[in-house]
C-alpha positions as CSV (number, residue, x, y, z in Angstrom):
1,X,7.5,22.0,-11.5
2,X,8.3,18.3,-11.1
3,X,7.4,15.9,-13.9
4,X,4.4,13.7,-13.0
5,X,4.8,10.0,-13.4
6,X,2.3,7.9,-15.3
7,X,2.7,5.1,-12.7
8,X,1.9,5.1,-9.0
9,X,4.4,3.8,-6.5
10,X,3.2,1.5,-3.7
11,X,5.8,1.0,-0.9
12,X,5.5,-2.3,1.1
13,X,7.4,-3.9,4.0
14,X,9.6,-6.6,2.4
15,X,10.2,-8.0,5.9
16,X,6.6,-8.9,6.3
17,X,5.1,-12.0,4.5
18,X,1.6,-10.5,4.7
19,X,2.8,-7.3,3.1
20,X,4.8,-9.0,0.4
21,X,1.8,-11.2,-0.5
22,X,-0.5,-8.1,-0.6
23,X,1.9,-6.3,-3.0
24,X,2.0,-9.5,-5.2
25,X,-1.8,-9.6,-5.3
26,X,-2.0,-5.9,-6.2
27,X,0.5,-6.5,-9.0
28,X,-1.5,-9.4,-10.3
29,X,-4.6,-7.1,-10.5
30,X,-2.5,-4.5,-12.3
31,X,-2.9,-5.7,-15.9
32,X,-2.2,-2.3,-17.3
33,X,1.1,-1.9,-15.6
34,X,0.2,1.3,-13.8
35,X,1.7,0.4,-10.3
36,X,5.3,0.0,-9.2
37,X,5.5,-2.1,-6.0
38,X,8.7,-1.1,-4.1
39,X,10.2,-2.7,-1.0
40,X,10.5,0.2,1.4
41,X,13.2,-1.6,3.4
42,X,15.6,-1.6,0.5
43,X,15.5,2.2,0.1
44,X,18.0,4.6,1.6
45,X,16.4,7.0,4.2
46,X,16.7,9.9,1.7
47,X,14.7,7.9,-1.0
48,X,11.8,6.9,1.3
49,X,8.6,8.8,0.8
50,X,7.7,9.0,4.5
51,X,9.6,8.6,7.8
52,X,9.7,5.1,9.5
53,X,7.0,6.1,12.0
54,X,4.5,6.9,9.2
55,X,5.5,3.8,7.3
56,X,4.7,1.7,10.3
57,X,1.2,3.1,10.5
58,X,0.2,2.0,7.0
59,X,1.3,1.3,3.4
60,X,2.5,4.5,1.7
61,X,1.6,5.3,-1.9
62,X,3.0,8.1,-4.1
63,X,0.2,9.1,-6.5
64,X,0.8,10.3,-10.1
65,X,0.6,13.9,-9.0
66,X,3.2,13.4,-6.2
67,X,0.7,13.2,-3.3
68,X,1.5,10.7,-0.6
69,X,-1.3,8.6,0.8
70,X,-1.0,6.2,3.7
71,X,-2.9,3.1,4.8
72,X,-6.5,2.6,3.8
73,X,-6.5,5.6,1.5
74,X,-3.4,4.2,-0.3
75,X,-5.1,0.8,-0.8
76,X,-8.3,2.4,-2.1
77,X,-6.3,4.6,-4.5
78,X,-4.2,1.6,-5.8
79,X,-7.3,-0.5,-6.3
80,X,-8.9,2.2,-8.4
81,X,-5.9,2.0,-10.8
82,X,-6.5,-1.7,-11.6
83,X,-9.0,-3.2,-14.1
84,X,-10.5,-5.6,-11.6
85,X,-9.8,-3.8,-8.3
86,X,-11.6,-0.6,-9.3
87,X,-15.0,-2.1,-8.4
88,X,-13.8,-2.8,-4.9
89,X,-12.0,0.5,-4.8
90,X,-15.2,2.5,-5.5
91,X,-17.2,0.5,-2.9
92,X,-14.6,1.6,-0.3
93,X,-15.8,5.2,-0.8
94,X,-19.3,4.3,0.4
95,X,-20.0,5.8,3.8
96,X,-20.1,3.1,6.3
97,X,-18.0,0.8,4.2
98,X,-15.2,3.3,4.2
99,X,-15.4,3.7,7.9
100,X,-15.4,0.0,8.5
101,X,-12.6,-0.6,6.0
102,X,-10.4,2.1,7.6
103,X,-11.0,0.6,11.1
104,X,-10.1,-2.9,9.8
105,X,-7.0,-1.6,8.1
106,X,-5.8,0.3,11.1
107,X,-6.2,-2.8,13.4
108,X,-4.2,-4.9,11.0
109,X,-1.5,-2.3,10.6
110,X,-1.1,-1.9,14.4
111,X,-1.0,-5.7,15.0
112,X,1.2,-6.8,12.1
113,X,4.6,-8.0,13.2
114,X,7.5,-5.8,12.3
115,X,10.2,-8.4,11.8
116,X,10.9,-11.1,9.3
117,X,11.6,-13.7,12.1
118,X,8.0,-13.6,13.3
119,X,6.0,-16.7,12.3
120,X,2.8,-14.6,12.4
121,X,4.1,-12.4,9.7
122,X,4.9,-15.2,7.3
123,X,2.4,-15.5,4.5
124,X,4.4,-17.5,2.1
């Protein structure tokens, strides 16, 4: 049986300014040091937790137990692991709010630019 990590791993798109900024915000909320934010684009294909197509549909997260969550579910899970973000994370389980949040996340994920040269993708 694989050893479970005490930290979760969040994989973000280092080519995207919005994604880099989101990973930085999440790390600022992570006072307890329970999250590793990893630039997916720096990993060799064999090290990536999901194929490129799945990655492009939303942010992947590897939970402590090894499960892979993608997109809205990954964001919710990550927020629950932070001292401040857990309040928002729990709200995102409320019926109605969870549906709305998932729809908003999916729209963003579909529309975000996929290359570093795009001005729309620069958040910094």
